[in-house]
C-alpha positions as CSV (number, residue, x, y, z in Angstrom):
1,M,12.8,-20.0,19.5
2,G,16.4,-19.6,20.7
3,K,18.1,-16.4,21.6
4,Q,21.0,-17.1,19.3
5,L,18.8,-17.0,16.2
6,Y,17.4,-13.7,17.4
7,D,20.8,-12.1,17.9
8,V,22.5,-13.5,14.8
9,D,19.8,-13.2,12.2
10,W,17.6,-10.3,13.0
11,R,20.2,-7.6,13.6
12,T,20.6,-7.8,9.8
13,V,17.1,-9.1,8.8
14,T,15.2,-6.1,10.1
15,A,17.2,-3.7,8.0
16,G,17.3,-6.0,5.0
17,L,14.1,-4.8,3.3
18,T,15.7,-1.4,2.7
19,V,19.3,-2.6,2.2
20,G,18.5,-4.1,-1.1
21,M,17.5,-0.8,-2.6
22,E,20.6,0.9,-1.1
23,M,22.6,-1.5,-3.2
24,L,21.2,0.1,-6.3
25,L,23.0,3.3,-5.3
26,M,26.4,1.8,-4.6
27,I,27.8,3.3,-7.8
28,A,26.5,6.8,-7.0
29,L,27.8,6.5,-3.4
30,A,31.3,5.6,-4.8
31,L,31.3,8.9,-6.6
32,A,30.2,10.7,-3.5
33,L,26.8,11.6,-5.0
34,T,23.8,11.8,-2.7
35,L,20.5,11.2,-4.4
36,P,17.4,12.3,-2.4
37,S,14.7,9.6,-2.5
38,Y,11.4,8.5,-1.1
39,T,9.9,5.0,-0.9
40,I,6.4,3.6,-0.8
41,Y,5.9,0.0,0.4
42,H,2.5,-1.4,-0.8
43,L,1.6,-4.6,0.9
44,T,-1.6,-6.3,-0.4
45,V,-2.7,-9.0,2.1
46,L,-4.2,-12.2,0.6
47,P,-6.8,-14.3,2.4
48,D,-4.3,-17.1,3.1
49,G,-1.9,-14.7,4.9
50,S,0.5,-14.2,2.0
51,T,1.3,-10.6,0.9
52,V,2.1,-9.1,-2.5
53,W,4.8,-6.5,-2.1
54,V,5.2,-3.6,-4.5
55,I,8.0,-1.3,-3.5
56,E,8.3,2.0,-5.4
57,H,11.6,3.8,-4.9
58,R,11.9,7.3,-6.5
59,F,15.0,9.5,-7.0
60,P,14.8,13.1,-8.2
61,L,17.7,13.5,-10.7
62,S,18.8,17.1,-10.7
63,T,22.3,16.9,-12.3
64,P,23.7,15.3,-15.5
65,D,26.0,13.2,-13.3
66,E,23.1,11.8,-11.3
67,I,21.1,11.0,-14.5
68,E,24.2,9.2,-16.0
69,I,24.7,7.2,-12.8
70,F,21.0,6.2,-12.6
71,N,20.9,5.3,-16.3
72,S,23.9,3.0,-15.8
73,V,21.9,1.1,-13.2
74,A,18.9,1.0,-15.4
75,T,20.8,-0.8,-18.2
76,Q,21.5,-3.8,-16.0
77,P,18.2,-4.7,-14.3
78,E,19.0,-8.4,-14.4
79,N,21.9,-7.9,-11.9
80,L,19.6,-5.9,-9.6
81,T,17.0,-8.6,-9.8
82,S,19.4,-11.4,-8.9
83,D,21.1,-9.5,-6.0
84,Y,17.9,-8.2,-4.4
85,S,16.0,-11.5,-5.0
86,A,18.7,-13.4,-3.1
87,R,18.6,-11.0,-0.3
88,I,14.9,-11.1,0.2
89,G,14.9,-14.9,-0.1
90,A,17.4,-15.1,2.7
91,I,15.3,-12.8,4.9
92,A,12.2,-15.0,4.3
93,S,14.3,-18.1,5.0
94,D,15.5,-16.7,8.3
95,A,12.0,-15.5,9.3
96,S,10.6,-18.9,8.5
97,R,13.1,-20.6,10.8
98,I,12.6,-18.2,13.6
99,V,8.8,-18.1,13.7
100,G,8.3,-21.7,12.7
101,R,6.1,-21.1,9.7
102,G,6.7,-22.1,6.1
103,M,7.6,-19.1,3.8
104,S,8.8,-18.5,0.3
105,I,9.3,-15.7,-2.2
106,E,7.6,-15.9,-5.6
107,G,7.3,-13.8,-8.8
108,F,10.2,-11.5,-8.1
109,S,10.7,-8.7,-10.5
110,V,12.6,-5.3,-10.7
111,E,11.8,-2.5,-13.1
112,V,14.1,0.5,-13.5
113,E,13.3,3.6,-15.6
114,T,13.8,7.3,-15.9
115,V,10.8,9.5,-16.5
116,E,10.4,13.2,-17.2
117,T,8.2,15.1,-14.6
118,V,7.2,18.8,-14.4
119,S,10.1,19.4,-12.0
120,G,12.7,17.5,-14.0
121,K,13.8,13.9,-14.4
122,M,13.0,11.2,-11.9
123,G,14.5,7.7,-11.5
124,L,12.0,5.0,-10.6
125,I,12.8,1.6,-9.2
126,K,9.8,-0.8,-8.8
127,I,10.3,-4.0,-7.0
128,E,7.5,-6.6,-6.8
129,F,7.2,-10.1,-5.2
130,T,4.8,-12.3,-3.3
131,W,5.8,-13.4,0.2
132,R,4.0,-16.7,0.9
133,G,3.4,-17.3,4.6
134,F,4.1,-13.7,5.6
135,G,1.1,-13.6,8.0
136,K,-0.1,-16.2,10.5
137,L,-3.5,-17.8,9.6
138,S,-5.6,-19.0,12.5
139,S,-8.2,-21.8,12.4
140,S,-10.9,-19.2,12.6
141,G,-9.6,-17.5,9.4
142,A,-8.1,-14.5,11.2
143,I,-4.7,-13.2,9.9
144,E,-2.0,-11.9,12.2
145,L,0.7,-9.8,10.6
146,G,3.9,-8.6,12.2
147,D,5.6,-11.5,13.9
148,V,8.3,-11.6,11.2
149,F,9.5,-8.1,12.3
150,I,11.5,-9.5,15.2
151,G,13.6,-6.7,16.5
152,G,11.2,-4.2,14.9
153,F,11.1,-2.3,11.6
154,Y,12.2,1.2,10.4
155,L,10.8,3.7,8.1
156,S,13.1,6.6,7.0
157,E,11.9,10.1,6.3
158,G,9.9,10.1,3.1
159,E,9.0,6.4,3.3
160,T,5.4,5.1,3.6
161,L,4.2,1.6,4.5
162,R,0.6,0.9,3.3
163,V,-1.1,-2.4,4.0
164,K,-4.2,-3.2,1.9
165,I,-6.9,-5.3,3.7
166,P,-8.4,-8.1,1.6
167,A,-12.1,-7.9,0.8
168,G,-14.3,-9.5,3.5
169,F,-11.9,-8.8,6.3
170,E,-11.8,-6.1,9.0
171,V,-9.0,-4.7,11.2
172,V,-9.4,-5.7,14.9
173,E,-5.9,-4.6,16.0
174,A,-3.4,-2.1,14.6
175,R,-0.2,-1.4,16.5
176,P,1.1,1.3,16.7
177,A,-1.8,3.6,15.7
178,P,-1.7,4.1,11.9
179,D,-1.0,7.5,10.5
180,G,-3.6,7.0,7.9
181,R,-6.6,4.7,7.5
182,G,-9.2,4.0,4.8
183,A,-12.0,1.6,4.0
184,D,-9.5,-1.1,2.9
185,Y,-6.0,0.0,4.1
186,V,-3.9,1.3,6.9
187,E,-0.6,3.1,6.6
188,W,2.4,4.3,8.5
189,R,4.7,7.1,7.5
190,G,8.3,7.7,8.4
191,R,10.3,8.7,10.1
192,M,9.3,5.9,12.5
193,V,11.1,3.2,14.5
194,F,8.8,0.2,15.3
195,P,9.4,-2.0,18.4
196,D,9.8,-5.7,18.3
197,G,6.9,-7.4,16.4
198,E,5.5,-4.3,14.9
199,P,3.9,-2.9,12.8
200,R,1.3,-5.5,13.9
201,L,-2.1,-6.0,12.3
202,V,-4.8,-8.5,13.2
203,L,-7.5,-9.1,10.6
204,K,-10.6,-11.2,10.9
205,P,-13.4,-12.1,8.5
206,A,-16.1,-9.5,8.7
207,T,-19.2,-10.5,10.7
208,A,-22.0,-11.8,8.6
209,P,-25.7,-11.4,9.4
210,A,-27.1,-14.3,11.5
211,S,-28.9,-17.0,9.6
212,G,-32.5,-16.0,8.8
213,G,-32.0,-12.4,10.1
214,L,-31.6,-9.1,8.3
215,P,-28.5,-6.9,8.2
216,P,-28.8,-3.7,10.3
217,Q,-29.5,-1.5,7.3
218,M,-32.6,-3.5,6.5
219,D,-34.3,-2.9,10.0
220,G,-37.9,-1.9,9.7
221,L,-38.5,-2.9,6.1
222,I,-40.9,-5.8,6.9
223,L,-43.0,-3.3,8.9
224,L,-43.1,-0.9,6.0
225,Y,-44.0,-3.7,3.7
226,A,-47.1,-4.5,5.8
227,I,-48.1,-0.9,5.9
228,G,-47.6,-0.5,2.2
229,G,-50.3,-3.1,1.5
230,G,-48.5,-5.6,-0.7
231,A,-45.5,-6.1,-3.0
232,A,-46.4,-3.5,-5.5
233,A,-46.7,-0.8,-2.8
234,S,-43.6,-2.0,-0.9
235,V,-41.1,-1.5,-3.7
236,P,-40.9,2.3,-3.7
237,I,-41.1,2.4,0.1
238,I,-38.1,0.1,0.5
239,Y,-36.2,2.0,-2.1
240,F,-36.8,5.3,-0.4
241,V,-35.7,4.0,3.0
242,S,-32.6,2.4,1.6
243,R,-31.5,5.7,0.0
244,M,-32.2,7.6,3.2
245,R,-29.9,5.2,5.2
246,V,-27.2,5.6,2.6
247,R,-27.3,9.3,2.9
248,R,-26.8,9.2,6.7
249,L,-23.5,7.3,6.3
250,P,-20.5,9.7,7.0
251,Q,-18.0,9.6,4.2
252,K,-15.3,11.7,2.7
253,S,-16.0,13.6,-0.5
254,E,-14.5,12.1,-3.7
255,L,-12.3,15.2,-4.1
256,D,-10.9,14.7,-0.6
257,I,-10.1,11.1,-1.4
258,V,-8.2,12.1,-4.5
259,M,-6.3,14.8,-2.7
260,E,-5.4,12.4,0.1
261,I,-4.0,9.8,-2.3
262,I,-1.9,12.5,-4.1
263,R,-0.5,13.7,-0.7
264,M,0.3,10.1,0.3
265,H,2.5,9.8,-2.8
266,S,4.5,12.9,-1.8
267,G,2.5,15.0,-4.3
268,V,3.6,13.2,-7.4
269,I,1.5,10.3,-8.9
270,Y,0.2,9.0,-12.2
271,Q,-3.5,9.6,-12.9
272,S,-4.1,5.8,-13.5
273,Q,-2.7,5.0,-10.1
274,I,-5.2,7.4,-8.5
275,V,-8.0,5.5,-10.3
276,R,-6.7,2.2,-8.9
277,E,-6.2,3.3,-5.4
278,S,-9.4,5.4,-5.0
279,G,-11.8,2.9,-6.6
280,L,-13.4,5.7,-8.5
281,S,-14.1,5.6,-12.2
282,K,-11.7,7.1,-14.8
283,S,-14.2,9.8,-15.7
284,T,-14.8,10.7,-12.1
285,V,-11.1,11.1,-11.4
286,S,-10.6,13.0,-14.6
287,T,-13.4,15.5,-13.6
288,I,-12.0,15.9,-10.1
289,L,-8.5,16.6,-11.5
290,K,-9.8,19.2,-13.9
291,V,-11.5,21.0,-10.9
292,L,-8.3,20.8,-8.9
293,E,-6.3,22.0,-11.9
294,S,-8.6,25.0,-12.4
295,Q,-8.1,25.9,-8.8
296,G,-4.3,25.8,-9.2
297,R,-3.9,23.0,-6.7
298,I,-2.4,20.5,-9.1
299,V,-0.8,20.4,-12.5
300,R,-0.9,17.5,-15.0
301,V,1.9,16.7,-17.5
302,R,1.6,14.2,-20.3
303,E,4.2,11.4,-20.2
304,G,3.7,8.9,-23.0
305,R,0.2,7.5,-22.6
306,E,-0.2,8.7,-19.0
307,N,-0.8,11.9,-17.1
308,L,1.6,12.7,-14.2
309,V,-0.2,14.6,-11.5
310,R,1.8,17.0,-9.3
311,L,0.6,18.8,-6.2
312,T,1.3,22.6,-6.3
313,R,0.1,23.5,-2.8
């Protein structure tokens, strides 16, 4: 890897992931309008090291001029798709050359819309694509993420980077220490300046029980089977022990999980998205939101076929 590539390419590449969205505001900037915004980067890691990127960029629109400017952008999504797709493709091409790993961008799309929220109108820009070869896959099946961030990465104030871990994998290294962590994700929140090669994650396939053995939660069941005096007697004993072990596992309450997800989205999120990210059923989420609403901690506003949830305190 030559120093020339590093100096020439990554001074612009490391900023390129946010520059594309800044292009969407060029018209507004030309008119000296400043639109406050916040961004969420969702990266879903695939078992082959590729990642599915979903970038949600949100702009509160408080004046008629801001609404008009954003609507003018929304009427030409094909131009945004072409410009931003080319920019991301160039970033992947440079990264591929520098780290020596094949990469490509697939399934690129841009959605632009204006929605009505309890606090007023909001402009939404959703960018989605799959980055093939984003992570380095080892012969053991481990995935290393972060080497494409040569020169580091930057999260502005109000931006969040969340990386979802594929099923069957566990995190063995996360650098720097994440600001948030769940059963299947880690996340960092801005403002944050990452050093060279970071954020970095190393994932490995979760350890499976040894052949012929029992997983840790099954310890002692064979002894209980013998004491029980046969299969018929063993069934209720095994069931009882399994339930006792499950009750001992520390875990957040479902209400805490929902509140955490709402806060991670800066206090504004659709109810359907809470269902997707929490893994809870629709009825469970609905019940929890009713409780929170009765406590005055959230409000829900109907938008088309969906409920927009907003944190009040």
